[in-house]
C-alpha positions in Angstrom: 2.7 15.4 -22.4 6.3 14.0 -22.1 7.2 13.7 -18.3 10.6 12.9 -17.6 13.4 13.6 -14.8 17.1 13.8 -15.5 19.6 12.4 -13.2 23.3 12.5 -13.1 24.6 9.0 -12.5 27.4 6.4 -12.7 26.8 4.9 -16.2 27.8 1.3 -15.3 26.1 1.0 -12.1 23.1 2.3 -13.1 22.8 0.1 -16.2 23.1 -2.6 -13.7 20.3 -1.4 -11.4 18.0 -0.8 -14.5 18.4 -4.5 -15.6 18.1 -5.7 -12.2 14.5 -4.1 -12.0 13.7 -6.3 -15.5 13.7 -3.3 -17.6 14.1 -4.7 -21.1 17.1 -3.2 -23.6 15.3 -1.8 -26.5 18.3 -0.3 -28.3 21.6 1.6 -28.5 21.6 5.0 -30.2 24.7 7.3 -31.0 23.1 10.8 -31.2 24.2 14.0 -32.5 21.5 16.8 -31.8 22.1 20.3 -33.3 20.0 22.8 -31.2 18.9 25.9 -32.8 18.8 29.4 -31.2 15.2 30.2 -30.1 14.3 31.5 -26.6 13.6 29.1 -23.8 10.8 27.8 -23.0 10.8 26.5 -26.8 13.2 23.8 -28.0 14.0 23.3 -31.7 16.7 20.7 -32.7 17.7 18.4 -35.4 18.8 15.0 -34.3 20.8 12.4 -36.1 20.8 8.7 -34.6 24.1 7.5 -36.7 24.2 4.2 -36.0 20.5 3.5 -37.2 20.6 5.9 -39.9 17.4 8.1 -38.9 17.0 11.6 -38.2 14.4 13.8 -36.9 13.1 17.5 -36.5 11.7 18.1 -33.0 9.6 21.2 -31.2 9.5 20.9 -27.7 7.7 23.6 -25.2 9.0 23.6 -21.9 5.7 23.5 -19.6 7.5 24.1 -16.4 11.0 26.1 -17.2 13.7 25.7 -14.5 12.7 22.0 -13.5 12.5 20.9 -17.1 10.5 18.0 -16.4 7.1 18.8 -18.7 7.4 19.0 -22.5 4.9 19.4 -25.1 6.6 17.3 -27.9 6.3 17.5 -31.7 8.7 15.1 -33.8 8.8 14.1 -37.0 11.4 11.9 -38.9 13.1 13.6 -41.9 15.1 12.0 -44.6 18.0 14.3 -44.3 19.8 15.9 -41.4 21.8 18.1 -43.2 19.3 19.2 -45.5 16.8 19.6 -42.7 19.7 21.9 -41.0 20.1 23.8 -44.0 16.7 24.5 -44.5 16.2 25.9 -40.8 19.6 28.1 -41.5 17.9 29.7 -44.4 15.1 30.5 -42.4 17.2 32.5 -40.2 17.8 29.9 -37.5 21.1 30.0 -35.9 23.0 27.2 -34.4 23.3 27.1 -30.7 24.8 23.9 -29.3 25.8 20.4 -30.6 25.4 17.6 -28.4 26.8 14.5 -29.1 26.1 11.2 -26.9 25.8 7.4 -26.9 22.5 6.2 -25.6 21.1 3.1 -24.2 17.2 2.9 -24.2 15.3 0.3 -21.8 11.6 0.1 -21.0 9.6 -1.5 -18.4 5.8 -1.0 -19.1 5.3 2.2 -19.8 8.4 3.8 -18.5 11.2 4.6 -20.8 14.9 4.8 -19.3 17.5 6.5 -21.5 20.7 6.2 -20.2 23.2 8.4 -21.7 27.2 9.1 -22.0 27.0 12.6 -22.9 30.5 13.9 -24.6 32.4 16.3 -22.3 29.3 16.2 -19.6 29.0 12.7 -18.3 26.4 10.2 -17.8 22.9 10.8 -17.4 19.6 8.9 -17.0 16.3 10.2 -18.3 13.2 8.4 -16.8 10.5 9.1 -18.9 6.7 8.5 -19.0 4.1 10.0 -21.8 0.9 10.8 -19.8 -1.8 13.5 -19.8 -1.7 13.0 -16.0 1.6 14.8 -14.8 1.3 14.4 -11.2 0.6 10.2 -12.1 3.5 10.3 -14.4 5.8 11.9 -11.8 4.7 9.5 -9.0 5.5 6.7 -11.4 8.8 8.0 -12.3 10.1 8.7 -8.7 8.6 5.2 -7.7 11.2 3.4 -10.2 14.1 6.4 -9.3 13.9 5.2 -5.5 14.3 1.5 -6.6 17.4 2.5 -8.7 18.8 4.2 -5.8 18.1 7.7 -7.1 17.1 10.7 -4.9 16.3 14.6 -5.4 20.2 15.0 -5.2 20.6 13.2 -8.0 18.6 15.6 -10.1 20.1 17.9 -13.0 17.5 20.1 -13.8 19.4 22.1 -16.4 18.8 21.2 -20.1 21.9 19.4 -22.0 22.4 22.6 -24.0 22.5 24.9 -20.8 25.0 22.5 -19.2 27.1 22.6 -22.8 26.9 26.4 -22.9 28.0 26.9 -19.0 31.1 24.4 -20.0 32.0 26.6 -22.9 31.7 29.8 -20.8 28.9 31.2 -22.7 25.1 31.8 -21.5 
């Protein structure tokens, strides 16, 4: 199970805070995510990581709709972003929203930090732990979040596609 909490943050101060607790920089990713129209609590997306020349097809089932912290995720690398999207469109899937972001990935033990500048939305930090023990994963996430100076008030429970739809004035 992928367990993550998303926070609204200031990009530069959060980057410094992550580095100050000893997290190791892993990589930078320039991402373009195309989400396809399927009903929640399921998500279907094709992601291009342009600077790494990699693409992925991802299916997620949200185990806790509304909070959006627990995901059953299946992901496969694909050789062509465009062809994968075309296959899905021919199967009847419609493009919903596109999310573009610059992401810095850090790791500290089994905790992953994804610090993102999302086009049109601002900066966010996802703190993620992969674990079958959801409660233990959340405990770890919140222990780290407090070290970074983050609290419940900083949590952004909405999905990126929900935020973009709201910004575009559609539900």
